[in-house]
N, C-alpha and C positions, 0 to 999 in steps of 0.2 A: 562815394555814396552808392548805396544799392537799394533797389526797390524790388520786392519779391512778388512773384506770381504764385485806343483802337486807331486803328489807322484812320487819320482824319481825312477820309475820302468823301467827296461830295456825293449826294444821292445819285447823280448822273453817272458816276463811275470815275470821275477825275478827282484830283486833289482839291482840298477845300481852300487853298490859299491863293496863289497868284492869279488863277483864272478868273474868279468872280469877285475879287476884292475891290472895294470902293474906298477912295480917299486914304489909302494906306501908303506909308512911306516905303521907299526901296529897302530901307533897313528892316522894316517889318516883313516885307516880302522875302528878304534874304533869310530871316529866321523861319518863316513859313516853310521855305524849301528845305531847310535843314531838319526841322522837326518832322515834316511830312516824310522825309526820307527815313528817319529813324523809326517812325511808326510803321511805314510800309515794309522796311527791312525786317523789323521784329515779327510782324504778322507772317510774312512769307517764310521766314526761317522756321518759325514754330510749325508751319504747315509742312515744309520740306523735310524737316527732321522728325516728324511724327510725334511731336510733343502732345498734340491734341488730334482727335480723329479728323481725317481729311474732309468728312462730310460737314464739318462745322465751318468750312471756308468756301468762299466763292471768288471767281475771277474778277479782278478790277484792273483799271489802267492807272499807271503812275507816269505822267509825262511821256506817254507813248510806250512804256514798258508794261508788260503783262505780269501782274502779281496776284497772289492769293491773300485775301483778307478774311479775318474771322467774322462770322455772322452772330457770334454769341455776345449779347449786350454787356455782360459782366466783364468778359475778357477785353472787349472793345474799350470799355470805360477805363479799365485798369491801365492798359497800355497807353491810352490817350492821356490820362491824368499824369502818369509817371513821366512821359516824354515832355508834355507841356510844362511841367514844373521846372524843366531845365532851360526854358527859354531865356530867362534873365541871366543865369550864369553863362550860357553860351554867348549871349549878346555881349557880355563884358569880357569874354575870352577866358573865363575862369574854368570852364569845362571843355576839354579838348579830346577826350576819349570816352566813348560809351561802349560797354561790352554786354552782350547778351550771353549769359552763362546757362547752358543746359546741363542739368544735374540728374544723376540717377537717384532712385528712391522716390517715395511719394511726396506729396505737398507738405509734409511735416518738416522738410528741409534737412533730413538726416543724411542725404546722399552727398557724394563727392562730384566735383565738376567732371563732365565727360567732354564737353566742347566749350570753347570761348570764341564767340563771333565778335570780332573786334572792329570798331569803326573809329579810326584815328582822323582827327582834323588838325593839320598843321596850318595854323593861321598865319597868313601873310600880313605884312605891316599895314597894308591898305584895309584890312578887315576892320581894324579899330580906328584908324587915323582919318578915314574919309567916308563920306556917304556913298554907298554903292550905286552904280548906274543901272539903268534897266538892262543894258547889255551884260553887265556883271551878273545880275540875278538870273538872266536867261542862260548864260553860260554855266552857272552853278546848277541850275535845274537840269540842263543837258548832261552835266557830269554825273549828277546823282542818278539820272535815268540810266546812264551807261553802267553805273555800279549795280543798279537793280537788275539790269539785263543779265549781268554775270551771276548775281545772287540767285536768279531764277533757275540757274543750272547747277545749284549746289549738289543735288543728288548725283550728278554726273562727275563731280569733282571729289566729293568726300566718300570715304568708306561708310557703309551703313553703321548705324548705332548698334552695339551688340544686342543680340536677342534677349539676353538675360536682363539687360537694363530696360528694354522695351516691355518685358513681361512684368517687371517690378514697378513700372510706372516712371514717368519723367516729370520733372518740374523745371522751372526756369527762374532766373533772377536777372534784373537789369542793374548794371554797375556803372556809375559815372565817376570818372577820375578828375579831381579838382587840383588846381595849381596853388591853392591856399586853404588853410583850415577854415571852418565855420560854415561851409556850404550846407552841410547836413542840417544845421540849426536853422538856416534860412528856409530850406525846403520843408522842414517839419518831420518829426520822427515817425509820424503815422504813415507817411509815404516812403520816406527814405531812412533806412535804419543803420547805414554805415557810411564811413567816409574814407576816401583814398586821396591822399594829397601828394604833391611832388616831393621827391627825396630832399631832405634837408630843411623842409618847411613845415613838417607836421608838428602838431602840438602833442602833449603827452597823452591826452584822452584819445585822440585819433590813433596814435601809435598803439595804445592798449587795445583798441577795437580791432586793429589789423592783426595783432597777435591772437586775439580771442577766437577768430574764425579763420584758421589757415586753410580750411577747405575751399575758400573762395578763390584761392590763387593757385596757379601752377608755379611752384618755386623753380628757380633757375637750376638747370642740370637735372639730376635724377631725384624723383620724389617717391620714396617707398618702393624703389625698384622699377618705377615707371618713367619712360622717356616722354618728352613733349614733342608732338609732331605738328608742324606748321604748314598750312596750305594757303598760298596767296590767292586772292579772289579778284581784286581790281585796285589799281593805283591810277589816279588821275590828278591833274593840276588845273587850277583856275586862277584868276587874278586875286581871288579872295582867300581860297582855302586849297591846300593840297590834301587829297583824300586817299587814305590807304585802308582797304578792307581785307582782312585775312582771318583765318580760323586756326585756332590752336586746339589740338585734340590730346586727350590723355592716352598715352601709349599703352601697350600691353605690359604685363608684369614681367620684367626682365629677370626676376629671381627664379622663374620657372625653368624647368629643363636644364638644371645645372648652371643657371645664370645667363644663358644665351638668350638673345632676343627672340620672342615668339612672333612669327610673321602672321599677318592677318590672312 
């Protein structure tokens, strides 16, 4: 599923979940931590990669990590609504990968992906089979905070987005990968317009949607003369989830200069 283009931070600068929650189960708090991380990571990445002007963001704290959050109410609401819609599928274990796709071109959506910021959740058996303890939730929050600390240094890890793309304008898209068909219908077509399901389990309609918008994906190997470049960001393990954060970038056109790779 994909949602086209806020971080659920409390007014005091902390996350809105575990800190001030009342009478909430540990399962609810576990979901709070996951969705707060996705929102915080989305906001900070949009800031770090220059998708929106930096003056639209302000510094906030995420479980001790310093992040940038948008101050624009429409962007805040869009990101918050998109991520919160994933709570139920994540709780069931139906969504285990969320990708923030940064695309060139304006908000009309005609551009190709420049970068895919990937958040993988490898769910352990305990995630679905038992109620998490307070210690489990605390460890999960610390793991996501460690991921955010690494994400906060994205500009030092990744090459800059090409000037031509910045000049033409950037847009973004959130993509959720499901383990079964039907998730897009559950979320509603107004918020989520596409479906990605595990290989071998997709229905014909989902498969047709995948073929209809190949720009969403970096195909394996070489795409139109471009290589895919992968940059690891952070991998960490908890009792509930193994987390892997990495970035895939569209490489330079290898058909230039007689077919040899053009270095950045």
